Every structure is written in C-alpha cells, then in structure tokens.
C-alpha positions in Angstrom: 63.6 43.9 150.8 63.6 43.9 147.0 62.3 40.9 145.1 65.9 39.8 144.2 66.9 39.7 147.8 63.8 37.6 148.7 65.0 35.1 145.9 68.0 34.3 148.2 67.6 30.8 149.8 65.0 29.6 147.5 65.4 26.5 145.3 64.3 26.4 141.7 64.7 24.7 138.5 67.0 25.7 135.5 64.9 26.3 132.5 67.7 27.7 130.2 71.3 26.0 130.8 73.8 28.0 132.5 77.3 28.1 130.8 79.5 28.7 133.8 81.9 31.5 133.0 80.6 31.8 129.6 77.3 33.3 130.5 74.0 33.0 132.4 70.9 30.6 131.8 67.5 31.2 133.6 66.1 29.7 136.8 62.3 29.3 137.5 61.6 30.1 141.1 58.2 29.7 142.9 57.7 32.8 145.0 54.7 35.0 145.9 52.0 32.5 144.9 53.5 32.1 141.5 56.6 31.5 139.7 59.2 34.0 138.3 62.1 33.6 136.0 65.4 35.2 136.8 68.8 35.3 134.9 71.0 32.6 136.7 74.9 32.6 137.0 76.8 29.5 138.1 80.6 28.6 138.5 80.0 25.4 136.4 77.7 24.9 133.6 74.2 23.4 134.7 72.0 21.7 132.2 68.2 22.5 131.9 66.3 20.6 134.5 68.9 20.9 137.3 67.7 21.9 140.8 69.4 24.8 142.1 69.6 27.0 145.2 70.0 30.8 144.9 72.7 31.9 147.2 73.2 35.5 146.0 71.3 38.3 144.4 73.0 40.4 141.9 70.1 42.7 141.3 68.1 43.4 138.2 66.4 39.8 138.2 69.8 38.2 138.3 70.9 35.6 140.8 73.8 33.3 141.6 73.0 29.8 141.8 74.6 26.4 142.7 73.3 22.8 142.2 71.2 21.4 144.9 69.3 18.2 145.5 69.2 15.1 143.5 69.9 16.5 140.1 67.3 17.1 137.2 63.7 17.6 137.6 60.9 18.8 135.1 60.9 22.6 135.3 57.0 22.7 134.6 55.9 20.6 137.6 
C-alpha cells in the first residue's frame, strides 16, 4: 500500500484553502507517528482550518477531501 492510499479514511485539517474547481489547497494529516502535508482537492472551496476527511487518493501526494466534523480547527494542534 502506498502512503497516498493509506491516507484514505484519515481526517485532517486544511492548511492552505482549497479553491474547488479552481485548484487544490493543502491538508495536514497525522500519520506514521508524525504529520504529512498533501495537496488537497475538493468539490467546493474550503477555508484554512476546515476539518476534512480523505476519501480518494490521486497519487503523487494528492488526495480528494470533503468537509468533516464541526468546521474549523487550529491546524497546528
């Protein structure tokens, strides 16, 4: 299993806002005892701090995300 595939099902926090169809942002995921940043694509724009769920891997450290949980959180906690 690649690291991108193992990201599917994880929750994370948007650290660079996504722009929906206009382009990706970045998501911070806790994995493997640390944190990893991935390019994050979403159908709708998501602001920095949004809690998201990874539902698909695009490979090359790129994932599809959707909003998850109660909204915005501090990405560094």
